[in-house]
C-alpha positions in Angstrom: -36.4 -131.2 103.4 -40.1 -132.6 102.7 -43.6 -131.1 103.6 -44.9 -132.5 106.9 -47.9 -131.8 106.8 -49.5 -132.7 103.3 -53.2 -131.6 103.8 -52.1 -128.2 105.2 -48.7 -127.2 103.9 -48.7 -123.6 105.6 -49.6 -125.3 109.2 -47.4 -126.7 111.4 -48.3 -130.4 113.0 -50.9 -130.5 115.5 -51.7 -132.5 118.4 -55.1 -133.1 120.3 -54.3 -135.0 123.2 -56.7 -136.3 125.8 -56.4 -138.3 129.0 -53.8 -138.1 131.2 -50.4 -137.9 130.0 -49.2 -140.0 132.7 -50.9 -142.6 131.5 -48.9 -144.6 128.2 -52.0 -145.2 126.2 -52.2 -141.3 126.2 -49.1 -141.0 124.9 -49.1 -143.7 122.3 -52.3 -142.2 121.2 -50.6 -138.4 120.9 -47.6 -140.2 118.9 -50.4 -142.0 116.4 -51.7 -138.6 115.8 -48.4 -137.4 114.6 -47.5 -140.3 112.5 -50.9 -139.7 110.5 -49.9 -136.4 109.4 -46.5 -137.4 107.9 -46.3 -138.1 103.9 -47.1 -141.7 103.0 -45.4 -142.1 99.9 -43.6 -139.8 96.9 -46.5 -138.3 96.2 -47.3 -136.6 99.2 -44.3 -135.0 99.7 -43.7 -131.7 98.5 -41.3 -131.3 95.4 -38.1 -129.7 96.6 -33.8 -129.2 96.7 -32.0 -131.5 98.6 -31.8 -132.0 101.8 -29.7 -128.9 103.9 -25.9 -130.1 104.7 -25.7 -130.0 108.6 -22.8 -130.0 111.3 -22.9 -132.5 113.7 -24.7 -130.3 116.6 -27.5 -129.1 113.8 -28.0 -132.9 112.9 -28.6 -133.6 117.1 -31.1 -130.8 116.6 -32.8 -132.2 114.2 -33.0 -135.7 115.4 -30.0 -137.1 113.7 -26.6 -138.3 114.8 -23.4 -137.7 113.1 -21.9 -141.2 113.1 -18.9 -142.0 114.6 -16.4 -143.6 111.4 -15.7 -146.3 113.7 -19.0 -147.0 114.8 -19.9 -150.7 114.2 -22.3 -152.2 111.7 -24.5 -153.6 114.6 -24.9 -149.7 116.0 -26.0 -148.3 112.8 -28.8 -151.0 112.2 -32.5 -149.9 112.7 -31.8 -146.3 110.6 -34.2 -145.9 108.0 -34.1 -147.0 104.6 -36.5 -144.1 103.6 -34.3 -141.8 105.1 -30.8 -142.9 103.5 -32.2 -143.2 100.0 -33.5 -139.2 100.4 -30.1 -137.9 102.0 -28.7 -137.4 98.4 -26.7 -134.4 99.7 -23.5 -135.9 101.6 -23.1 -134.8 105.3 -19.6 -133.7 104.6 -18.8 -131.2 101.9 -15.6 -131.7 99.3 -16.5 -134.6 96.6 -18.0 -131.9 93.9 -16.0 -132.4 90.9 -15.0 -129.3 89.1 -16.2 -129.2 85.3 -13.9 -127.7 83.1 -16.8 -126.9 81.3 -18.9 -124.8 84.3 -18.4 -121.3 84.9 -16.8 -121.2 88.3 -18.7 -122.0 91.0 -19.0 -120.4 94.4 -18.1 -123.0 96.7 -16.9 -122.9 100.1 -14.6 -125.7 98.7 -11.2 -124.4 97.5 -10.7 -126.0 93.8 -8.0 -128.8 93.7 -4.5 -128.0 92.9 -2.8 -129.8 90.1 -1.4 -133.0 92.4 -5.1 -133.4 93.9 -7.0 -136.3 92.1 -11.0 -135.7 91.9 -12.4 -137.1 95.1 -13.9 -140.3 94.4 -11.3 -141.6 92.3 -7.9 -143.9 93.1 -4.8 -141.9 92.5 -2.1 -143.5 90.2 0.1 -142.1 92.8 -1.5 -144.1 95.8 -0.1 -147.2 94.5 3.8 -146.0 94.3 6.2 -144.9 97.7 5.6 -141.5 98.4 7.9 -138.9 97.9 10.4 -138.5 100.7 9.0 -136.0 103.5 5.5 -136.4 102.6 3.1 -136.0 105.3 0.3 -137.9 105.3 -2.8 -136.4 105.1 -5.1 -136.1 108.5 -8.5 -138.4 108.7 -10.2 -135.2 110.5 -13.1 -134.4 108.4 -14.1 -130.9 107.0 -17.2 -129.1 108.9 -20.2 -129.3 106.2 -20.7 -126.3 103.6 -22.6 -123.9 104.7 -22.9 -124.9 108.6 -22.1 -121.6 109.2 -25.4 -120.0 107.6 -27.4 -122.6 109.4 -26.4 -121.0 112.6 -29.5 -119.6 113.8 -31.6 -119.8 111.1 -33.4 -122.6 113.3 -34.9 -121.6 116.3 -34.0 -123.7 119.4 -35.5 -126.3 120.9 -35.0 -125.1 124.5 -34.4 -121.7 126.0 -31.3 -119.9 127.3 -32.1 -121.0 130.9 -33.2 -124.6 130.2 -29.8 -124.8 128.0 -27.9 -123.5 131.3 -29.9 -125.8 133.8 -29.1 -128.6 131.2 -25.0 -127.8 131.4 -25.3 -127.9 135.2 -27.1 -131.0 135.5 -24.2 -132.3 133.1 -21.2 -131.0 135.3 -23.2 -132.2 138.0 -23.5 -135.9 137.2 -20.0 -135.5 135.9 -19.5 -135.2 139.4 -21.6 -137.4 141.4 -20.1 -139.9 138.1 -16.6 -139.9 140.5 -18.2 -140.0 143.7 -17.8 -143.2 145.7 -21.0 -145.3 146.3 -22.5 -143.0 143.3 -26.5 -144.0 142.9 -28.3 -142.3 139.6 -31.4 -140.4 140.4 -34.9 -141.3 138.9 -35.7 -139.5 135.6 -38.5 -137.4 136.2 -41.0 -137.0 133.2 -42.5 -133.7 132.1 -46.1 -132.9 132.8 -48.6 -132.6 130.3 -48.0 -128.8 129.9 -44.2 -129.0 129.3 -44.8 -132.2 126.9 -47.0 -129.9 125.0 -45.1 -127.0 124.8 -41.7 -129.1 123.8 -43.9 -130.5 120.4 -45.5 -127.1 119.6 -41.9 -125.5 119.5 -40.4 -128.6 117.4 -43.4 -128.5 114.9 -43.2 -124.8 114.5 -38.9 -125.2 113.6 -39.9 -127.6 110.4 -39.9 -126.0 107.3 -43.0 -125.6 105.9 -42.5 -124.8 102.0 -39.5 -124.8 99.6 -38.7 -120.6 100.3 -38.1 -121.4 104.1 -35.0 -123.7 103.2 -31.6 -122.9 103.7 -30.4 -121.4 100.8 -26.9 -123.0 101.2 -28.2 -126.1 99.2 -27.0 -126.7 95.7 -27.6 -129.0 93.1 -25.3 -131.2 91.0 -23.7 -129.7 88.5 -24.4 -132.7 86.3 -28.3 -132.1 86.6 -27.8 -127.9 85.2 -24.9 -128.3 82.9 -23.6 -124.8 81.9 -21.0 -125.6 78.9 -19.1 -122.2 78.6 -16.9 -120.7 76.1 -18.2 -120.5 72.4 -21.3 -122.6 71.6 -20.8 -126.1 69.7 -21.2 -125.7 66.1 -23.5 -128.4 65.1 -23.6 -129.6 61.3 -27.5 -129.3 61.5 -27.5 -126.0 63.4 -26.8 -122.3 61.9 -23.4 -121.6 62.3 -22.1 -119.4 65.2 -20.0 -116.2 65.2 -16.3 -117.3 63.7 -13.3 -117.3 66.3 -11.5 -113.9 66.4 -7.6 -114.1 66.0 -5.9 -113.8 68.5 -2.8 -111.8 69.8 0.5 -113.2 67.9 2.4 -113.7 71.3 1.0 -114.9 74.6 2.9 -114.3 77.8 3.0 -116.7 80.7 2.8 -115.3 84.5 5.8 -116.3 85.8 5.5 -117.1 89.4 6.7 -114.4 92.0 8.4 -117.1 94.0 10.3 -118.3 91.0 10.3 -122.1 90.1 10.3 -124.5 92.5 11.4 -127.8 91.0 10.3 -129.7 93.9 7.0 -128.7 93.9 6.8 -129.1 90.6 8.0 -132.8 90.9 4.9 -133.2 93.1 2.4 -132.8 90.5 4.0 -135.8 88.4 3.3 -139.2 90.4 5.1 -141.7 87.7 8.0 -139.6 89.5 7.5 -141.5 92.8 8.3 -144.8 92.6 11.0 -147.1 92.4 12.7 -148.8 89.5 15.1 -152.3 90.2 14.9 -150.7 94.0 16.2 -147.5 93.4 14.2 -144.0 93.1 13.4 -143.5 89.5 15.1 -141.0 87.5 13.3 -140.4 84.1 15.8 -138.9 81.8 14.0 -140.7 78.6 11.9 -137.3 78.1 13.1 -137.1 74.5 11.1 -140.2 74.1 8.3 -138.9 76.0 7.4 -137.0 79.0 5.5 -137.7 82.0 2.3 -136.6 83.0 1.0 -134.2 85.6 -1.7 -135.2 87.5 -3.9 -132.6 86.5 -3.4 -134.4 83.0 -4.4 -137.6 84.2 -7.7 -136.0 86.0 -8.9 -134.2 83.1 -8.8 -137.7 80.9 -10.7 -139.7 83.9 -13.0 -136.5 84.2 -13.7 -136.6 80.5 -14.6 -140.2 80.1 -16.5 -140.7 83.9 -18.6 -137.6 82.8 -18.1 -136.2 79.3 -17.6 -138.7 76.9 -19.9 -138.0 73.8 -18.6 -138.0 70.0 -18.8 -134.4 69.3 -20.1 -132.0 66.2 -22.9 -134.5 65.3 -25.4 -135.0 68.5 -28.2 -132.7 69.9 -27.6 -133.5 73.6 -26.2 -132.1 76.3 -22.8 -134.4 76.5 -21.8 -133.9 72.7 -22.1 -130.1 73.7 -19.9 -130.5 76.5 -17.9 -132.7 74.7 -17.5 -130.5 71.9 -17.1 -127.6 74.0 -13.9 -128.9 75.4 -12.6 -130.5 72.1 -12.6 -127.1 70.6 -11.6 -125.0 73.3 -8.6 -127.6 73.5 -7.6 -126.2 69.8 -8.0 -122.6 70.7 -5.5 -123.5 73.4 -3.2 -124.8 70.5 -3.7 -121.9 68.8 -2.5 -119.3 71.5 0.5 -121.5 72.8 1.9 -121.6 69.2 0.8 -118.0 68.2 -1.4 -118.9 65.4 -3.8 -116.2 64.4 -6.7 -118.6 63.9 -8.3 -121.6 65.5 -9.1 -123.4 62.3 -5.0 -123.2 61.2 -4.8 -126.1 63.7 -5.1 -129.9 62.8 -5.7 -132.7 65.0 -3.5 -135.4 64.3 -2.1 -138.3 66.1 1.2 -137.0 66.6 4.4 -135.2 64.9 4.9 -138.5 62.2 1.2 -138.1 61.0 1.0 -134.4 60.8 3.9 -134.5 58.8 2.5 -137.4 56.2 -0.8 -135.3 56.4 1.2 -132.4 54.9 3.6 -135.0 52.0 0.1 -136.4 50.5 -1.9 -133.4 50.5 -0.1 -130.2 49.6 3.2 -132.3 48.5 1.4 -134.2 46.2 -0.4 -131.7 44.5 2.5 -129.2 44.1 5.4 -131.3 43.9 6.2 -132.7 40.3 9.1 -134.6 38.1 12.4 -132.5 39.0 10.7 -130.4 41.7 13.2 -130.2 45.1 12.4 -130.9 48.6 15.3 -130.2 51.0 16.1 -131.8 54.5 18.8 -131.5 57.0 21.2 -134.0 58.5 19.8 -134.1 61.9 16.1 -135.1 60.8 14.2 -137.5 62.4 12.9 -140.4 60.6 9.8 -139.1 60.5 11.0 -135.6 58.7 13.2 -137.7 55.8 11.1 -140.9 55.0 7.9 -139.1 54.1 9.6 -136.7 51.7 11.8 -139.5 50.5 8.4 -141.9 49.5 7.0 -137.9 47.7 10.0 -137.8 45.7 10.1 -141.4 44.6 6.6 -141.0 43.1 6.8 -137.7 41.8 10.0 -138.7 40.6 11.6 -135.4 42.7 15.3 -134.9 43.9 16.0 -134.8 47.9 18.6 -132.6 48.7 20.2 -132.3 52.2 21.7 -129.6 54.2 25.2 -130.5 56.0 26.3 -129.8 59.7 29.2 -129.3 61.3 31.0 -131.1 64.0 29.6 -129.0 66.9 26.0 -130.7 65.1 24.9 -127.1 63.7 23.4 -126.1 60.1 25.8 -125.1 57.8 23.9 -121.8 56.6 25.9 -121.3 53.7 25.6 -124.7 52.0 22.0 -124.7 53.1 22.0 -121.4 50.8 23.4 -123.1 48.2 20.9 -125.8 47.6 17.7 -123.7 46.7 16.8 -123.3 43.0 13.7 -121.8 41.3 12.7 -126.0 41.5 12.9 -126.0 45.4 9.2 -126.6 47.0 9.6 -127.5 49.9 11.9 -127.5 52.8 11.3 -129.7 55.9 13.4 -128.9 59.0 13.7 -130.0 62.2 13.3 -127.0 64.7 15.3 -129.3 67.6 17.6 -131.8 67.1 16.2 -134.8 69.1 20.0 -136.1 69.2 21.8 -133.4 69.3 19.6 -130.7 70.7 20.6 -128.2 68.3 18.2 -125.4 67.7 18.1 -124.7 64.4 17.6 -120.7 63.0 14.6 -121.5 61.6 13.4 -117.9 61.0 16.4 -117.0 59.0 16.2 -120.5 57.0 12.4 -119.9 56.9 13.5 -116.2 55.2 15.8 -117.8 52.7 13.3 -120.3 51.4 10.5 -118.1 50.8 12.8 -115.8 48.8 12.8 -118.8 46.4 9.2 -119.5 46.6 9.5 -122.6 48.5 7.4 -123.3 51.9 8.6 -124.3 55.0 7.8 -127.4 57.5 9.0 -127.4 60.6 9.1 -130.7 63.2 8.6 -129.2 66.6 8.3 -132.4 68.3 11.4 -131.6 70.3 11.0 -127.7 70.5 7.7 -127.4 72.0 8.6 -128.7 75.6 11.3 -126.9 75.6 11.1 -123.4 74.0 8.4 -120.9 73.5 7.2 -121.0 69.6 5.5 -118.2 67.8 4.4 -119.7 64.7 3.3 -116.3 63.2 7.0 -114.8 64.0 8.8 -117.7 62.6 6.4 -116.9 59.6 6.7 -120.5 58.8 3.7 -122.4 56.8 3.7 -125.6 58.7 4.5 -126.6 61.8 3.9 -130.0 63.7 4.1 -131.4 67.0 3.1 -134.2 69.4 1.2 -134.0 72.7 3.1 -136.8 74.6 6.1 -134.9 74.6 4.8 -131.9 75.7 3.0 -133.6 79.3 0.1 -134.9 77.3 -1.7 -138.1 76.5 -0.2 -140.1 73.3 -2.0 -140.5 70.3 -2.7 -136.7 70.0 -0.6 -134.0 68.3 -1.6 -131.0 66.1 -0.6 -129.3 62.4 -0.5 -126.2 62.0 -0.7 -124.6 58.5 -1.5 -121.2 57.0 -5.3 -120.9 56.5 -4.9 -119.5 52.7 -2.9 -123.4 52.1 -4.9 -125.4 54.0 -7.7 -124.2 52.0 -6.0 -124.7 48.6 -5.2 -128.2 49.5 -7.0 -131.0 49.3 -8.3 -133.9 51.9 -6.1 -136.8 52.6 -8.6 -139.2 54.2 -12.6 -139.5 53.5 -15.1 -140.6 56.1 -17.5 -138.8 57.8 -17.2 -135.3 59.6 -14.4 -134.0 56.9 -17.6 -134.0 54.4 -20.2 -131.0 53.5 -22.5 -133.0 51.3 -22.6 -136.3 49.8 -24.4 -137.9 46.9 -23.1 -140.9 44.5 -22.5 -138.3 42.2 -20.3 -135.9 43.7 -19.0 -135.1 47.3 -18.1 -131.4 48.7 -16.0 -130.6 51.6 -16.2 -129.3 54.9 -14.0 -126.0 55.7 -10.6 -126.4 57.3 -9.7 -127.6 60.0 -12.5 -130.2 60.0 -11.8 -131.6 56.2 -8.4 -132.8 57.4 -9.9 -134.5 60.4 -11.8 -137.4 59.2 -13.8 -139.6 61.6 -14.2 -139.7 65.1 -10.5 -137.8 66.7 -9.1 -138.5 69.7 -11.3 -136.5 71.9 -10.2 -137.2 75.3 -6.6 -137.1 74.4 -7.1 -133.2 72.8 -9.0 -132.0 75.7 -5.8 -133.6 78.0 -3.2 -131.6 75.6 -5.3 -128.5 76.3 -5.2 -129.2 80.1 -1.2 -130.1 79.5 -1.3 -126.5 78.4 -2.9 -125.0 81.0 -0.4 -126.9 83.7 2.7 -125.2 81.6 1.2 -121.8 81.9 0.2 -122.3 85.4 3.9 -123.3 86.5 5.4 -120.4 84.4 6.6 -121.7 81.5 9.7 -119.3 80.9 11.0 -120.0 84.4 10.5 -123.9 83.6 13.0 -123.1 80.7 15.3 -121.2 82.9 15.5 -123.9 85.2 16.2 -126.2 82.3 19.2 -124.3 80.9 21.1 -124.4 84.3 20.2 -128.2 84.5 22.0 -129.0 81.0 24.8 -126.5 81.8 25.2 -128.9 85.0 25.1 -131.8 83.4 27.3 -130.9 80.9 30.2 -129.9 83.0 29.5 -133.1 85.4 29.5 -135.4 81.6 33.1 -133.4 80.5 34.6 -134.6 84.3 34.5 -138.6 82.9 37.6 -139.8 81.3 36.9 -141.3 78.3 33.3 -140.3 77.4 32.6 -138.4 74.1 29.6 -135.8 74.2 27.5 -136.1 70.9 26.8 -132.4 70.0 28.0 -129.2 71.8 26.0 -126.3 69.7 26.0 -123.5 72.1 22.0 -122.8 72.9 21.4 -126.6 72.7 18.4 -128.2 74.6 17.7 -131.2 77.0 20.1 -134.1 75.1 23.3 -135.4 76.8 23.9 -137.9 73.7 27.3 -139.3 74.7 29.3 -143.0 73.9 31.9 -144.1 76.1 34.9 -145.6 75.2 35.1 -149.5 75.1 31.4 -149.8 76.2 28.4 -150.6 73.9 25.7 -147.6 74.3 23.1 -150.6 74.9 24.7 -151.9 77.7 25.1 -148.7 79.2 21.4 -148.0 78.8 20.8 -151.7 80.6 23.2 -150.6 83.3 21.6 -147.0 84.2 18.4 -149.3 84.0 19.7 -151.0 87.1 20.6 -148.0 88.7 16.9 -146.7 88.3 17.8 -144.3 85.6 15.4 -144.6 82.6 17.6 -143.1 79.5 17.7 -144.3 76.0 20.1 -145.9 73.8 20.1 -146.9 70.2 20.1 -144.7 66.9 17.0 -143.1 67.9 15.3 -142.8 64.6 17.8 -140.7 63.4 20.6 -142.7 61.8 21.8 -140.5 59.3 23.1 -137.9 62.4 24.9 -140.8 64.0 26.3 -141.8 60.8 27.8 -138.4 60.7 29.8 -138.8 63.3 30.5 -142.2 62.5 28.7 -143.9 65.2 25.6 -146.4 64.9 23.9 -145.8 68.5 24.6 -143.5 71.6 23.4 -142.8 74.9 20.8 -140.5 75.4 19.9 -138.7 78.6 17.1 -136.2 77.7 16.0 -133.7 80.6 12.8 -132.0 81.7 11.9 -129.2 84.1 11.3 -131.8 86.9 14.8 -132.7 87.0 16.9 -132.0 89.5 21.0 -131.4 90.3 20.9 -134.2 92.4 19.1 -136.7 89.8 22.2 -135.4 87.3 24.8 -136.1 90.5 23.2 -139.3 90.5 23.5 -140.0 86.5 27.3 -139.3 86.8 28.0 -141.5 89.7 25.8 -144.5 87.8 28.4 -143.9 84.8 31.4 -143.8 86.5 30.4 -147.0 88.5 29.0 -148.9 85.1 32.5 -148.0 83.1 34.2 -149.7 85.7 32.0 -152.5 85.6 31.3 -152.7 82.0 34.9 -152.1 80.5 
């Protein structure tokens, strides 16, 4: 609220009427005196905070009117442009974004849920068909924030007696309006004394200084950022204290009401659309997962408000971006059960992470004649980098066999070790068969021979609770896009002692300490493995995806998936001529199969025509399929947002496709 008497800030507005008030010229003289006391430019306005939010009734008290949404533009004409420019705070509250980097704000506006995008942005789900049973939101506006505090803060313009008289007059007018032949009576103008009294009462109600403003006025978070968490480590500032090790495990709070799959599905806008005229059933989760609105909003918010490079800027946005980037690293550390945040290296995904280890640790440690062990279950990403290293170093690549159910034969695995074994690379979960490997046991066996163990966790982190300290693995890699996070982001966990001894992989900015033409020294871990500008926004999105899993209750989601997998397995067994690939006990997610007389690619296309998304082909795991004499298979794969009803639709569609394609 602006100061209305700049010459005498602590005095109310004054008028000195002269002449007969029944004379229009005398009234005009009074208004001219009032106008002269109003501020004429920005310099005369005392600096203050924003105009307080008003309820419709309070806006009328000030002389303003809250316009009806349907009011025409013609009715709105004549409104002062200067007043509209000063009203920087909206009448209706609720559109302030919730910043993840700010301390929790005290506000009457509840924090948005995982399904609600920030106001002012367009939700991706708005362009799709809403889920069945969704009730459209009401257009009724919310009373402005702070309206209850403002009630009674300003003395009324009319006394109680005058208000009662006004109400009686209104009732009488309403009664007369319906009477026949009603003629409105003339309006009597107030006399001089009444008019002066009204002017005096009104002037005393105008706040005369900033201290008199209501306490509900809030400044925009952007104007006064207050990043929480640890202070960012700028390369030109003294280092802040190191992050303390976390506990080996992190328990997720399971909701008391259990896992509500229908409620969770509302968080994923991509699930609520139609494909080929049918509701989408997403069962290609082993290839990539859909993203919750919470993650989508985090990406938009970062680019709208916090976009900056990290670590090398002294301005506010750099600090906010750095905080968000490093806090996401700490979330990954806790999610994996790592001991230190510096043991987490950002990469594009699992493939890049495996190549990083192969080209740094592998190149340094593997020599001619040394041995590298992999299993038959590996994705191509965990085969080809080791083949390339073995060819370069003239090392030997050994393969662990599997049985017909898709399980690793541990006796054969142990026979492969020798004093020359340097690296063991294992999938935690097979991307084709869903087999869960006994990583802890296999790691213990490898360590007895002095070998280090790398685990490909791309297919395990969405379905299992992982603790790298308990498993005692040396390296663990995963991709964010299979974990309900954005594409192009993932992480490598490595034991700190190993990472510190490894040479860098790529050179450039951020990974250096000092550079001269004679010599370059390298940064500390993890930064010496993160050359150049990282995928900052998607790293933040990965951290938010982890937050989301903890919010819904990750263990509850895992139990739901176990039930769903058993239900689907039984359903597939009822289809004659269908052969399931991979039947190991304790498997997760995938339901690979072949159907007699039907090409896998044809079945995949048919299921798509039914709105069901599955993967068909070799799944980047040709050696696994060759073990079963196959070159391709159909692979439905589940996530916690799938339902038994969707499984029923899958079974029915396979039966239908079998009749049409055979």
